C-alpha positions in Angstrom: -11.1 26.1 30.9 -13.5 25.7 28.0 -10.6 26.5 25.6 -8.4 23.9 27.1 -11.2 21.2 26.8 -11.8 22.2 23.2 -8.1 22.0 22.4 -7.8 18.6 24.1 -10.8 17.3 22.1 -9.3 18.3 18.8 -5.9 16.9 19.7 -7.6 13.5 20.2 -9.2 13.6 16.8 -7.5 11.3 14.3 -5.5 12.7 11.4 -4.7 10.9 8.2 -1.3 10.9 6.5 -0.5 9.9 2.9 3.0 8.3 2.4 4.6 7.7 -0.9 7.4 5.2 -1.6 9.7 6.2 -4.4 10.8 3.9 -7.2 14.5 3.0 -7.0 15.2 4.8 -10.3 13.6 8.0 -9.1 15.4 8.0 -5.7 18.2 10.4 -5.2 21.4 9.7 -3.3 20.9 10.0 0.5 17.1 10.3 0.1 14.7 8.0 2.0 12.7 5.7 -0.2 9.5 7.0 1.5 8.1 10.5 2.1 5.0 11.9 3.9 3.0 13.7 1.3 -0.2 14.9 3.0 -1.7 15.3 6.5 -5.4 16.0 6.8 -8.2 15.5 9.4 -10.5 14.2 6.6 -10.2 10.6 5.6 -11.9 11.2 2.2 -9.3 13.8 1.3 -6.5 11.4 2.2 -7.9 8.5 0.3 -8.6 10.7 -2.8 -5.0 12.1 -2.7 -3.6 8.6 -2.3 -5.6 7.2 -5.2 -4.6 10.1 -7.4 -0.9 9.5 -6.5 -1.3 5.8 -7.2 -3.0 6.4 -10.5 -0.1 8.6 -11.6 2.1 5.5 -11.4 5.0 7.6 -10.3 5.5 5.8 -7.0 5.9 2.1 -6.2 3.6 2.3 -3.2 1.2 4.8 -1.6 -0.2 4.3 2.0 -2.9 6.0 4.0 -2.2 5.9 7.7 -4.4 7.0 10.6 -2.7 8.7 13.5 -4.4 8.8 16.9 -3.3 9.7 20.4 -4.2 7.2 23.1 -5.8 9.4 25.8 -4.6 7.1 28.6 -1.0 6.7 27.6 -0.7 10.0 25.5 1.2 8.0 23.0 0.8 8.4 19.2 -0.3 5.3 17.3 -0.2 4.9 13.6 -2.4 2.4 11.8 -2.2 1.6 8.1 -5.7 1.9 6.6 -5.0 1.3 2.9 -2.1 0.4 0.7 -1.9 1.0 -3.1 1.0 -0.9 -4.6 2.4 -1.7 -8.0 4.4 -4.5 -6.5 2.9 -8.0 -6.8 2.5 -9.9 -3.6 2.2 -13.7 -4.0 2.4 -15.7 -7.2 3.6 -13.8 -10.3 2.0 -14.1 -13.7 5.1 -15.7 -15.1 4.9 -18.5 -12.5 1.3 -19.1 -13.3 2.1 -19.3 -17.1 5.0 -21.6 -16.5 2.9 -23.9 -14.4 0.2 -23.9 -17.1 2.7 -24.8 -19.8 4.1 -27.6 -17.8 0.6 -29.0 -17.2 -0.2 -28.7 -20.8 2.9 -30.5 -21.9 2.4 -33.2 -19.4 -1.2 -33.7 -20.6 0.0 -33.9 -24.2 2.7 -36.4 -23.3 0.2 -38.6 -21.4 -2.3 -38.3 -24.3 0.5 -39.3 -26.8 1.5 -42.3 -24.7 -2.0 -43.6 -24.3 -3.0 -43.0 -27.9 0.0 -44.5 -29.6 1.3 -47.2 -27.2 
């Protein structure tokens, strides 16, 4: 009975998975673009592994997910804890530079009009 309780307690402990997402140029025919790389019960090990993989710049994205089992429903739930990505979400640098150039040219045009006319 004590062994069953101990086993049940450890099965309810969260585990942490590190997923890597391959770059298109490194992906082989028929291969998923993602792969589970590590599973560990220690969040620090998972985060260190993910950061190391991200720093290698070999993958387009690295995620750390926490997997827990809901004791009531006995269903597995995954939660994304951290995402390291080389992809840019939001406004790109090129868009910011283009906007700055347009504003600069518009300001110069207005200055020219007010100065010489």
